[in-house]
VOGU-3710 file (C-alpha; in Angstrom, 3 decimals, decimal comma):
1> xxxxxxxxxx> 29,958/-36,316/91,230  30,574/-34,832/94,670  33,023/-32,312/93,202  30,441/-31,312/90,592  27,814/-30,792/93,295  30,118/-28,423/95,160  30,794/-26,494/91,961  27,055/-26,130/91,411  26,552/-24,906/94,963  29,424/-22,416/94,624
11> xxxxxxxxxx> 28,056/-21,080/91,349  24,623/-20,785/92,882  26,047/-18,842/95,792  27,691/-16,326/93,457  24,394/-15,848/91,690  22,545/-15,451/94,984  25,037/-12,782/96,056  24,379/-10,887/92,830  20,621/-11,183/93,301  20,778/-9,894/96,843
21> xxxxxxxxxx> 22,960/-6,923/95,839  20,414/-6,054/93,161  17,571/-6,441/95,645  19,247/-4,148/98,177  19,570/-1,449/95,531  15,989/-1,786/94,310  14,608/-1,461/97,848  15,909/2,106/98,079  13,911/3,205/95,040  10,535/4,847/95,670
31> xxxxxxxxxx> 8,413/3,114/93,048  5,559/5,590/93,495  7,751/8,242/91,876  8,415/6,244/88,705  6,069/7,362/85,929  7,586/5,515/83,000  5,670/2,236/82,649  8,583/0,194/81,325  10,986/1,466/83,981  8,422/0,845/86,719
41> xxxxxxxxxx> 7,919/-2,715/85,540  11,648/-3,401/85,469  12,158/-2,067/88,996  9,135/-3,984/90,264  10,349/-7,280/88,834  13,914/-6,759/90,014  12,603/-6,062/93,510  11,441/-9,670/93,819  14,232/-12,229/93,974  12,587/-15,181/95,662
51> xxxxxxxxxx> 14,751/-17,430/97,886  17,813/-15,236/97,311  16,260/-12,754/99,754  16,496/-15,268/102,592  19,193/-14,813/105,241  22,380/-16,652/104,186  21,923/-19,593/106,539  18,314/-20,158/105,426  19,208/-19,736/101,766  21,977/-22,305/102,118
61> xxxxxxxxxx> 19,519/-24,679/103,752  16,941/-24,067/101,017  19,465/-24,791/98,259  20,725/-27,927/99,955  17,222/-29,290/100,493  16,307/-28,793/96,837  19,616/-30,335/95,810  19,027/-33,319/98,123  15,531/-33,838/96,713  16,840/-33,703/93,160
71> xxxxxxxxxx> 19,585/-36,134/94,090  16,949/-38,577/95,320  14,861/-38,071/92,183  17,735/-38,320/89,719  19,296/-41,277/91,496  16,140/-43,362/91,867  16,376/-46,781/90,184  14,276/-49,931/90,294  14,565/-53,549/89,205  12,580/-54,995/86,322
81> xxxxxxxxxx> 9,245/-56,712/86,902  9,750/-60,401/87,704  13,450/-60,010/86,799  15,097/-59,139/90,145  18,610/-59,396/88,717  17,897/-56,779/86,027  18,216/-53,582/88,012  19,354/-49,998/87,511  16,223/-48,966/85,587  15,819/-45,173/85,597
91> xxxxxxxxxx> 12,792/-43,032/84,860  14,248/-42,054/81,507  14,422/-43,907/79,292  13,580/-47,237/80,934  10,492/-46,645/83,057  9,029/-44,075/80,717  9,251/-46,652/77,936  7,623/-49,374/80,043  4,706/-47,154/81,035  4,177/-46,145/77,411
101> xxxxxxxxxx> 4,425/-49,554/75,763  3,522/-52,271/78,248  -0,052/-53,510/78,330  0,591/-55,895/81,239  -1,512/-54,710/84,185  0,806/-56,252/86,780  4,003/-54,925/85,208  2,562/-51,427/85,001  1,340/-51,559/88,594  4,707/-52,808/89,829
111> xxxxxxxxxx> 6,621/-50,128/87,901  4,264/-47,379/89,094  4,606/-48,468/92,712  8,370/-49,058/92,749  9,165/-45,690/91,175  7,180/-43,902/93,871  8,762/-46,007/96,606  12,266/-45,178/95,388  11,678/-41,490/94,660  8,821/-39,639/96,341
121> xxxxxxxxxx> 8,662/-41,597/99,576  12,320/-40,825/100,331  11,931/-37,060/100,124  8,800/-36,460/102,195  10,591/-35,038/105,246  12,724/-32,795/103,036  9,611/-31,463/101,334  8,045/-30,576/104,674  11,085/-28,415/105,444  11,021/-26,936/101,959
131> xxxxxxxxxx> 7,428/-25,745/102,382  8,386/-23,637/105,391  11,406/-22,159/103,634  9,397/-21,363/100,479  6,840/-19,543/102,603  9,617/-17,692/104,429  11,091/-16,612/101,088  7,684/-15,421/99,921  7,187/-13,307/103,032  10,613/-11,698/102,691
141> xxxxxxxxxx> 9,512/-10,698/99,182  6,307/-9,179/100,620  3,924/-12,009/99,724  1,659/-13,744/102,198  2,906/-17,244/101,288  4,439/-19,337/98,527  1,138/-19,645/96,666  0,776/-15,862/96,336  4,413/-15,612/95,261  4,011/-18,253/92,541
151> xxxxxxxxxx> 0,823/-16,616/91,260  2,279/-13,111/91,141  3,745/-13,244/87,592  0,283/-13,776/86,093  -0,855/-10,395/87,429  -4,300/-11,584/88,439  -6,013/-11,087/91,787  -7,991/-14,301/91,335  -5,605/-16,481/89,367  -6,610/-19,800/90,900
161> xxxxxxxxxx> -10,307/-19,053/90,483  -9,721/-18,069/86,860  -7,894/-21,321/86,185  -10,667/-23,394/87,681  -13,317/-21,432/85,781  -11,578/-22,143/82,480  -11,370/-25,801/83,468  -15,120/-25,874/84,102  -15,632/-24,707/80,521  -13,451/-27,530/79,203
171> xxxxxxxxxx> -14,828/-30,147/81,616  -17,732/-31,392/79,435  -15,259/-32,361/76,700  -12,965/-34,022/79,226  -15,835/-35,985/80,737  -16,719/-37,402/77,317  -13,089/-38,357/76,683  -12,844/-39,910/80,147  -15,995/-41,976/79,666  -14,891/-43,191/76,235
181> xxxxxxxxxx> -11,404/-44,106/77,498  -12,831/-45,958/80,491  -15,080/-48,034/78,237  -12,235/-48,935/75,876  -9,900/-49,852/78,748  -12,668/-51,884/80,358  -13,002/-53,825/77,116  -9,242/-54,432/77,033  -8,479/-55,210/80,691  -11,857/-56,634/81,654
191> xxxxxxxxxx> -14,647/-55,598/84,054  -12,823/-57,176/87,000  -10,076/-54,563/86,579  -12,060/-51,513/85,381  -15,369/-50,587/86,991  -17,694/-48,556/84,798  -18,509/-46,120/87,623  -15,193/-45,384/89,337  -12,119/-43,254/88,539  -9,501/-44,564/86,126
201> xxxxxxxxxx> -6,466/-46,336/87,605  -3,462/-44,070/87,192  -1,001/-46,723/86,049  -2,641/-47,866/82,786  -2,854/-44,473/81,059  0,447/-44,737/79,189  2,461/-42,366/81,362  4,173/-42,583/84,749  1,880/-39,858/86,070  -1,288/-40,430/84,065
211> xxxxxxxxxx> -0,961/-36,891/82,772  -1,174/-37,564/79,045  -2,839/-40,579/77,497  -1,709/-40,562/73,878  0,708/-43,454/74,460  -2,298/-45,803/74,679  -3,810/-44,494/71,459  -3,533/-47,996/69,979  -6,169/-49,157/72,489  -8,423/-46,154/72,030
221> xxxxxxxxxx> -8,253/-44,909/68,448  -11,741/-44,299/67,018  -10,887/-45,495/63,476  -8,297/-48,309/63,630  -6,206/-48,607/60,512  -6,714/-44,966/59,621  -3,907/-43,668/61,804  -1,376/-41,688/59,849  -0,362/-39,995/63,088  2,569/-42,195/63,984
231> xxxxxxxxxx> 5,287/-41,488/61,419  8,169/-43,101/63,342  8,500/-46,046/60,902  8,684/-43,678/57,956  11,303/-41,538/59,706  13,439/-44,619/60,322  12,918/-45,805/56,755  14,095/-42,456/55,381  17,229/-42,462/57,533  16,304/-39,725/59,986
241> xxxxxxxxxx> 18,662/-39,131/62,901  18,564/-36,514/65,682  20,695/-34,045/63,708  18,409/-34,316/60,671  15,379/-33,746/62,900  16,856/-30,504/64,211  17,885/-29,367/60,738  14,365/-29,908/59,415  12,958/-28,020/62,387  15,353/-25,149/61,719
251> xxxxxxxxxx> 14,161/-25,029/58,106  10,584/-24,770/59,355  11,364/-21,574/61,294  13,557/-20,100/58,571  10,688/-20,622/56,094  8,668/-18,211/58,264  11,424/-15,599/57,997  12,824/-16,367/61,447  16,489/-16,675/62,336  18,803/-19,516/61,455
261> xxxxxxxxxx> 20,417/-21,063/64,495  23,832/-19,616/65,350  26,840/-21,888/64,662  27,636/-22,266/68,368  24,214/-23,856/68,916  25,337/-26,924/67,001  28,665/-27,062/68,831  27,431/-26,683/72,411  23,983/-28,291/72,451  23,392/-31,830/73,723
271> xxxxxxxxxx> 21,090/-33,457/71,177  21,588/-37,118/72,096  22,335/-39,109/75,235  26,069/-38,655/75,970  27,829/-42,057/75,879  30,102/-41,316/78,827  27,720/-39,974/81,477  24,043/-40,033/82,474  22,117/-36,786/82,121  18,637/-35,676/83,066
281> xxxxxxxxxx> 17,000/-36,091/79,687  14,031/-33,797/80,136  14,191/-31,507/77,059  15,240/-27,966/77,848  16,242/-24,843/75,916  18,776/-22,454/77,406  19,556/-18,766/76,965  22,957/-17,962/78,464  22,046/-14,280/78,348  25,075/-13,000/76,451
291> xxxxxxxxxx> 23,276/-12,451/73,137  24,983/-15,312/71,323  25,005/-18,524/73,373  21,815/-20,553/73,005  21,719/-24,275/73,664  19,369/-27,192/73,813  19,602/-30,365/75,889  17,560/-33,329/74,710  18,228/-37,053/74,484  16,560/-37,228/71,091
301> xxxxxxxxxx> 15,203/-40,461/69,658  14,006/-40,950/66,096  10,307/-40,913/66,928  7,251/-38,979/65,889  6,873/-37,605/69,417  10,450/-36,378/69,653  10,169/-34,822/66,198  7,333/-32,641/67,489  9,257/-31,882/70,680  12,281/-30,716/68,682
311> xxxxxxxxxx> 10,115/-28,042/67,051  8,683/-27,082/70,433  12,135/-26,598/71,928  13,435/-24,620/68,964  10,436/-22,305/69,346  11,929/-21,345/72,716  15,296/-20,690/71,080  13,612/-18,515/68,464  12,039/-16,530/71,299  15,493/-16,122/72,861
321> xxxxxxxxxx> 16,904/-14,880/69,555  14,119/-12,359/69,066  14,250/-10,777/72,518  18,040/-10,783/72,898  18,297/-6,990/72,486  15,717/-6,164/75,166  16,670/-5,063/78,692  17,616/-8,141/80,707  14,470/-8,208/82,792  12,342/-8,242/79,619
331> xxxxxxxxxx> 14,187/-11,133/78,009  11,456/-13,535/78,946  7,833/-14,348/78,281  5,107/-11,879/79,190  4,181/-14,363/81,894  5,583/-17,772/82,849  3,223/-19,620/80,507  3,840/-17,507/77,422  6,831/-19,417/76,075  4,955/-22,691/76,289
341> xxxxxxxxxx> 1,929/-21,247/74,515  4,131/-20,292/71,572  5,832/-23,676/71,565  2,496/-25,464/71,508  1,137/-23,226/68,761  4,102/-24,236/66,630  3,674/-27,939/67,317  0,007/-27,796/66,301  1,150/-26,750/62,839  4,010/-29,231/62,683
351> xxxxxxxxxx> 1,810/-32,163/63,714  -0,897/-31,381/61,177  -1,529/-34,014/58,480  -0,790/-31,597/55,644  2,606/-30,614/57,043  3,624/-34,234/57,559  2,582/-34,926/53,974  4,634/-31,972/52,772  7,690/-33,460/54,496  7,072/-36,784/52,778
361> xxxxxxxxxx> 6,439/-38,579/56,059  2,860/-39,410/55,091  2,651/-41,058/51,700  -1,102/-41,436/51,287  -4,055/-39,101/51,100  -5,341/-38,277/54,575  -8,000/-35,740/53,682  -11,048/-37,485/55,110  -13,186/-37,447/58,231  -11,739/-40,613/59,779
371> xxxxxxxxxx> -8,175/-39,295/59,668  -9,283/-35,903/60,972  -11,067/-37,466/63,949  -8,109/-39,699/64,737  -5,794/-36,701/64,582  -7,999/-34,514/66,797  -8,607/-37,344/69,260  -4,869/-37,916/69,573  -4,380/-34,227/70,322  -7,100/-34,391/72,967
381> xxxxxxxxxx> -5,367/-37,340/74,653  -2,235/-35,220/74,848  -3,535/-31,720/75,553  -6,924/-31,966/77,251  -6,044/-34,820/79,596  -2,976/-32,932/80,777  -4,982/-30,033/82,191  -6,537/-31,723/85,247  -3,142/-33,155/86,218  -1,489/-29,721/86,097
391> xxxxxxxxxx> -4,377/-28,137/87,974  -4,261/-30,795/90,681  -0,498/-30,503/91,140  -0,578/-26,737/91,491  -3,736/-26,657/93,623  -2,108/-29,230/95,909  0,941/-27,033/96,471  -1,134/-23,861/96,814  -3,179/-25,565/99,544  0,003/-26,633/101,329
401> xxxxxxxxxx> 1,642/-23,215/101,090  -1,378/-21,418/102,537  -1,764/-24,058/105,286  -5,137/-25,382/104,199  -3,618/-28,848/104,394  -1,573/-30,252/107,268  1,533/-32,309/106,616  -0,306/-35,378/107,894  -2,662/-35,048/104,899  -0,217/-34,424/102,053
411> xxxxxxxxxx> -0,645/-37,685/100,151  -4,353/-38,059/100,848  -5,011/-34,518/99,619  -3,043/-35,213/96,442  -5,283/-38,099/95,473  -8,424/-36,224/96,461  -7,472/-33,487/93,978  -6,499/-35,999/91,289  -9,935/-37,538/91,582  -11,717/-34,195/91,840
421> xxxxxxxxxx> -10,123/-32,693/88,738  -9,317/-35,719/86,606  -11,309/-38,719/87,798  -8,090/-40,686/88,368  -7,158/-42,898/91,323  -4,039/-44,797/92,453  -3,883/-48,481/91,474  -3,232/-49,471/95,088  -4,237/-48,197/98,495  -1,935/-45,350/99,531
431> xxxxxxxxxx> -1,083/-43,964/102,961  0,698/-41,039/104,552  3,882/-43,085/104,595  3,872/-42,438/100,850  4,603/-39,166/99,092  3,423/-39,723/95,538  3,692/-36,112/94,301  7,427/-36,294/95,039  7,774/-38,792/92,213  7,298/-35,809/89,869
441> xxxxxxxxxx> 10,385/-33,775/88,944  8,722/-30,398/89,468  7,947/-31,191/93,105  11,509/-32,329/93,791  12,871/-29,187/92,117  10,249/-26,894/93,715  9,278/-25,548/90,303  5,820/-24,138/89,493  3,982/-26,362/87,047  0,909/-24,519/85,872
451> xxxxxxxxxx> 2,941/-22,475/83,454  4,042/-25,711/81,732  7,649/-24,550/81,798  10,606/-24,533/84,161  13,465/-22,247/84,846  15,964/-23,950/87,140  18,976/-21,832/87,983  22,059/-24,016/87,881  19,961/-26,973/88,934  19,376/-25,766/92,485
461> xxxxxxxxxx> 17,490/-22,571/93,194  14,373/-22,945/91,074  12,935/-19,505/91,619  9,948/-18,848/89,340  10,610/-15,109/89,222  14,323/-15,017/88,556  15,326/-11,928/86,613  18,922/-12,852/85,892  20,860/-15,945/84,993  20,163/-18,628/82,426
471> xxxxxxxxxx> 16,649/-19,577/81,396  15,515/-23,116/80,717  12,164/-24,168/79,373  10,857/-27,725/79,648  7,778/-28,978/77,885  5,093/-30,511/79,962  2,756/-31,067/77,074  4,120/-33,061/74,189  7,308/-34,318/75,798  6,265/-34,678/79,328
481> x> 8,263/-35,840/82,293
//
């Protein structure tokens, strides 16, 4: 493992050297004299290289801090609730499965707390150093701070204000969902656990981060017994396996006159958990930028949720295939959220009742109001409830980058924003000894979250504006981490 880490660092250094050489060349170009729009855009984007512009000693420190934080995150393990001799439980698949399926208040609270104690709390000091280095990198790239740097790709002068304005338009729907969910959970857990007038406890929402709530659909569904949405049993009955799921997804895209996957995709992709080594199982699609090597990494299970995620990930690969002949700097989405928008548009079609019927995964007629409401409500628990979490996470980091929040307030400010945007609270009293946002992968990796995608370069330098190197896209809606 140590040898692999050094190989990653060495590879990252070679890439940083290339980025800096490119940057030095771009700085000598007078952009005011470029009148071709496409050429101007390419030069402008290549003139911003993020942390690679830092002096070598600072860049090395930045990379090592991110690597150390990821090591803490990836290595975090806990013991099972009330089974102290059953240890080694990791976020995926163990803890994710517990948070999704358990309905035991105490087990959920224990799991929620222990994961944060083993992950986020141990990286707080590293994060404080990382904030300063991210701001330094932003300034070297001619931005005022890390927040301005992360917002730059969206080409908006008031990006944060625009996000919050859109959220205000969605808020009435969210408030109705929140009130309904609180009532149903109060009925299930009892009034001693759930107050009718306070925020929802974060640990009982079916997810380690309370960011999507569709895992507790069984407690909330408006029309019980009319749920065709969960087709996992039918998939198992029909003998589905991960390879079949990907083949069916490929057929879906080919039916729309898109490209078949190249042969090497099937040879080089990781579609299931390798038996001989642990891997970070967050689904990701990769473009190796040579016009022929496209891969996907996903520890696929035969479930309804993973079936949808497979289509989402292959939508990224289709994007790679379609832009492969563009100039390198244009082989990407129009902005950092564009890929995810396409992936989600695809999954809306795939998850529709009629499509599932067409595949033979739904055997009965589902063309009635009850099924429609169940279907739409399930989507809302996945899509709408995610928005305040993403807004809070990004607003929290923006506030830290522009020094609105002191380091002594990091954890408190996180929960203030979670309550402000989403009406969610921690299950237990928290303090500044804790660092709950660090329990989220994107904080450990220093990756922007609002775009609902990630682009880590070799697992270390997670620059949101990289213009060279491999691209990876991770879903944050649908197959969330």
